C-alpha angles and dihedrals in degrees: 000000000000122000088243092057090048090052093056091059101090124209091201121105103206098183133108120242120249128184132195129181113247119174093340096310133094117249116203118215145164116237118185136151132018138266132044113002123263105196119202116199119190130197140210128001095350137086140199084301088080091069097048096111095038103051094065089064088060108033092095091054105048147341106293114209124181118178128191109235116245111283091016136091110355095331120113123277106224119183096258133126096255094220123157093265093049089056091045091057091052093046092047087048093049094053089046095047090046091050091228116183133178091015130188107207121210113190147178136182110332090358085068093059091047094047094045091050092051093046092051094051093042103033093152092058096054125085099181149347126225116180142169132182088003139165098250098156138004115267111246095211142343091275086072090059119093106274094221091060102031102099095045092048090051086053092048087056094049112100114251092001092067093045090052093047097047106026103032100029101027092223097154093059097035098043116008095050098051089038089062092057123078095212125054112265111231120240091251090055093046091049090054090053092043096050099077090051101037090125122057091230088063095057101079094100090054090051096046097053098066087050090056095056107124100236132146090355096304134149086027096202093052091045090055093047092052092046088052095054090040090062090046092049088059093051105038123095092207108134110257134195121196124194114195134177141194121284092358122180116224088021110045120167097279090055093047089051090049089055091047091052101039110033123081125221092015129155121191133207122195105210095186122229114021145130117195116313094060092166089070094054105033109020098141095047089049092045095048095046093050088051091052092047093043090055089059094054118106115237 
């Protein structure tokens, strides 16, 4: 990546903070633009900050809304387990409380599982799905997990060891996050990602997410949920836009090809080199391509 391209990726977060009560807790969100909602859902260990350079490409086309998942970003940190279904209840509640209709959903990482599940259960309320580095299907075994991250994620899922690594030592934020980006994140960017988890007691969501990854049949309830929306993704005619990178992480070439062969009404964009947090390496390409695709969707 050239220095010029790096300079174009801003660390600034030029959006006002908004809050809404969902299930007794405050959810923080960005809300800019007018028109049909474009809902951005992040994953682990990020926040709405992940979308900061992408939203400006779409703000003239629709109402861009980017919440922080419960326990993450600037959202409240209630004393809950932070499992996948906990997050799903808050996302569903957020959409209901906000009164969002005719939604285009843009998702990444665990945001994809949450967004796909919502879309499957509310197909009539969804205009389109854009996704990148997504949980499209359960992983049959550890061989399907990215080799570069396999050992550390096995450790994350090991009782006591994972808690020490993620909660006590903050390894996910300090190492796994920047390790999933091709360029070097600036100190200003890292500080934005560190801030929500600056205290060990705030890191439970970051720890729980790796333990929810549907791999080798566990956890069974998450595996079932992903299998269910995987089958739906093969049936639905909702327009889809997939961004993929090389080598990728959650979506290596075999998974990309599976999507190409099994999803209807799918457009695909190769962003080039990338690992997992594609928004930090290619935000302007992603934003401009979503805008182009969004302009083709029927109201």
